N, C-alpha and C positions, 0 to 999 in steps of 0.2 A: 478421283484424280481430276484436277482442274485442267482446262485447256483442251479437252478432247473434242474434236469437231462434232457438231450435232448430227451431221449426216453420216457418221461412222456406222457401218453395218455390223452385224454380228461377226462376219468374216473379217472385217477390218480390226475389230477388237481382239479376235483370236490371233490375228497376225501380230498385233502389238504385243500381246502377252508372250507369244512365241519368240519375238525378237528380244524381249526382256529376259526370257529364260536363257537365250543364247549368250546374252551379255553376262548373266550370272555365272554361267558355266565357264566362260572365258576369264572370269575374275575370281574363280574358285569360291563362289558364294553358294551356300546350300539352299538359300531361299531367295525368291524374287521380292525385292523391296521397292520402295518408292523411287529411289535413285535409278534403279534399272528400268522401271516403267517410264520415268521421265525421259531417260536417254533414248529408249526405244520409241517413245511417242514422237520425239523430235526427228528421229531418223525416218519414221514412216511418213510424217507430215512434210518434212523439209528436204529429205534426201540423205544419202549416206555421206558422212564426213569424209573429206579427202585431205587428211592431214599430211599425206605424202606430197601434196602439191606445194612446192616452195614458191612463195610470193615475196617480192622485194618489200621493204618497209614502205617505200613510196606507193606501190600498188595497193598494199594493205590499207594505207591511209586514205587513198582515193576511194577504195571500196567502203571504208568506214563512213566517209562523208556521203557517199551515194546512198547507202542503206539508212543512214541517219535522216537523210532528206525524205525518203519514203515514210519513215516512222513519224517524223514531226508533222508532215503535211496530213497524213492520215489521222494522227492524234488530234489535230486542230479542227477537223471537219466533222460536223455533228452527225451526218448520216453515213460516214465511212465506218466500216467494220473496225472494232477496237484492235489496236496493235497487241500482239501476244508475245512476240520475241523477235530480237534482231541479232544477227550473227555475221561475222566476217570470216568464219571458218568455211572454206569452199565445200559446197554440198551439191551432189549431182553434177550438173553442168554449170552451176552458178558460182561466182566468186564470193558471193554473200547472199543472205536471204533475210527479208523482212516478212514476218508471218502475221497475218491478220485473221481473226476468228469472229464470226457473228455471235451475238449473244442469244439468238433464238433462231429457230428454223425459218428460212425464207423461201417462199415459192414464187414471189414476184418482187420486182425492184422498182422503187419510185424514180421519177425523172431526176430528182436531186441526188439520190444515192448513186446513180450512174455517173452524174457529173463529178461527184466527190471521188469516185473511183478513178476517173480519168485524171483528176488533179493529183491524187496520190501516186499514180503511175509516173507522172512527170517529176515527182519530188526528187528522185535520184539524179536525173540529168541536171535539173536546176541547181541542186546542191553543188555539183561539179562545176557548173558555170559560175556560180557565185564565188567559189573558192579559187578556181584555177583559170577563170576567164573562158571566153568562147573557144579559143584555140586549145584550151586544156581539157575540153570535154572528151570523154572516151567513147568507145563503142559499146560500153557496158549497158547502155539504155536501149539497145536495139529491140529486145523483146518487149520492154515497157512501151516503147513507141508503137510497136505492132499491135499490142493489145489495146492501147488507148485509141488508136485509129479504128480498130475493129468495133469498139464500143460506140464511137461517134458515128461511124458508118451505119451501124444497126439502128441507132437512135433515129437517123434520118430516113432510112430506106425500109426498115422492117417494123419498128416499134411505134411509129407515128408520133415521135416526140420532138418534131421540128415545127415551130410555129409558122415558119415561112412556107414549108412544103406540105404541112397538114398531116392528118392521120390517114395516110395512103401508103400502101406497099409498092415500092418501086423495084422492078426487075424480077428475074427468075431466081430460083435457088441455085446459084453457081458460085464458084470460088473466084470469079473475076472481080478485081477491086475497082471501085469507082475512082479513087485517087490514083492518078497516073494514067487514067484512061487507056485501058488495054484495048486491043483490037476486038475482043469478044463482047465489049459493051454494046455495040450496035445490034447484037443478036438478042438482046434482052428486051427489046420492044420499048426502049427509052430514046427519046429524041436527043439530039446533041444539045439543045438548049436546056432541057431538063437535067441531063447529065452534068452540064456545067453548073446549074443551080445546086445540084447535090454536092458536087465538089466544093463549091464555095461555102455551103452550109456546114459541111464536115470540117473544113479548115477553120471556120469561125468558131465552132464549138471547141475545137482543140486549142485554138489561140486564146480564147477566153479562159479555159481551164489552166492553161500554162501560166497566164498572168496571175490568176488567183493563187496558184501554188507558189509562184515566185514571190508574191507579196507576203505570203505566210512565212516563207523561209527568210526573207529579208528582215521581217519583224522578229524572227527567232534565231538570229545568228549566234547569239551566246549559247543557246541550247544546242545548236548545230555543232559548234566547236566542242562543247562539253560532252555531247553524246559520242562524237567521233573519238575524242580522247579516251572515254570510258571503254569504247569498243577496242581501241588499241591496247588498253590495259587488261581487259577481261575477255575479249573476243566475242562474248555473247552477253546480251542484256535481256533480262526478263521484264515483265510489265511493271513490277515494283520499282526496279532501278530506273526504268524510263519515266515513271511518275516522279521519282525523286529529281531527275534532271529537269523535267518540264516545270517543276515547282521552284526551280532556281537553286536547288541544293546539290550536294555531292551524292552520287549513287551509293546505296548501301552495298556491303560486301556481297559477292555472289554466293549462291548456294554451292556447297561442295559437290564435286562429282568424282571423288576419290574411289567410290565403290563401283565405278564403271570402267576403271582403267584395267587393262589386261595384265596378267602376271608377266607374260612375255611381251615387252614393248613392241616387238616385231609384228605382233598380231593386231596391233591397234587399228590398222586399216582394213582388217578382215572382218570386223564385227558387222554382220548383216550385209555383206556385199550384194546380196540378191535383191535388195529393195531400193536400188538407185532410181531416182526420179529425175525428169527433166525440169 
């Protein structure tokens, strides 16, 4: 089965097969097939579908642009993990999900790959900004911004990836942020001048990545519109459909998931409720 994360343990695989068996039972199938395994895999990796959550067409479209932004930026960056699937079906706590999967096991990450990840995280917000303007940007990127800031902060203070500040570890292992300068920063043995330099370097990394991602999406506006439309039509796009769109064509028809639909439609949101993820 394609698309299984390389870091899945035996227990993870057992959980996946168990989820697939539950889907089969609820759809009156005697055997577990690829349709059930694919459905279970997406649930384990991306969270439980929340089809009971009713979104307006406007909010669905904004989510489609947001997720398309992530997918396109990640797709265009050489050291970003490949995009696996994009969906605007609410899963877990998210209104939509863009899933990336590495092609091989990774135990360390290059400077460039971290910058590419930051660019990809900004793709959703930038897509909203390009389509709806600065005042039309939503709060949907809050977690993306938090993760991007954490990566940039670690580059400067922990991983020695700042040319200006050098291969030096700054501060103790605490949860206090450098950006925003909390009262606890002074307890970390860092001078005000150094803390200011760290703030500026983190902001510069984030600003540079933001501009790179914005340039990518500006040059791929047609793909952004096409992918968003396809998401509105199909709700979920796999890598083959994404490749079609990025090549300038129409996405191929989606693979059928008829074999994952429960006999009783009222049970649709009960499939594997125990595996919800944030």
